[in-house]
Steps between C-alpha positions, in 0.01 A plus 500: 500500500488243776799293604484132572418421864813521714521282811713644781552312825304654785263705284132405529459409134633549149611853411388645167634834376294696247690759300353766276605540137569873535680507831334573828530307820462125492215335691576202723258230608554213741265205448277730292472769770657843427799576722487848655774747408690676773717765334712316245448160661220248510369327813471130420305277738697208643384148569513560878270804482771766499620734230829515310623799299575451131644727231424466130775611262474533125792543260517656157435247223424224751138391477516318834520698825694377802334463842728543801375334819716499815804611298468212253423587138256278312459532122146477375611351170802360320811706435501680164824483295680832448460482120121476538500796739690706242267391220199589716621860536610562139167641372529799735796617288239629255484801731842609372387519136124534534458744785193470716308291245793262465527482877133414541510233230828372645348480849223277365770288334682465834175395672439244226853365539462472878181304441692270264771461766239360742389225263620142526666498158862399455746792535596481131135524395446790741798679344358454149157624609659802670692585184170471311334734751786746450455491122122536535554796734714677240241432229217633719707811578567558129130462413397741777772750400401492132130533588566796730725662242231461233229633732703805596605590144 
């Protein structure tokens, strides 16, 4: 998932962070050119021909990473309300009752909810959609559990 272009003073162009759905390290581009990684940091070209170090941080249940340049943190998207962050993580609770299958189905539910969190819908609509994703996740888990039970019997 790509973030919206982020303009930071002194950097040679807009910064875009690409995150992967299943974890992994984010990729950073400046004006469409990949920024090289140096350890845990990225070397971003500056407007004057130099390089500035940047760190990309991701948080649990936050679909937008934060880019830190020269000690200043820049969000790559709007702040997500706490209630939506909680709703985004709820499907993973299937792991507690559904074991590994529930955990896998729940992980897909969390990814779906994080995708919903990135949309431009109103927060109330996002919450309703996330609740719907949670219900759909439980239904999918039940169908898979019944099918596996029937196949193994």
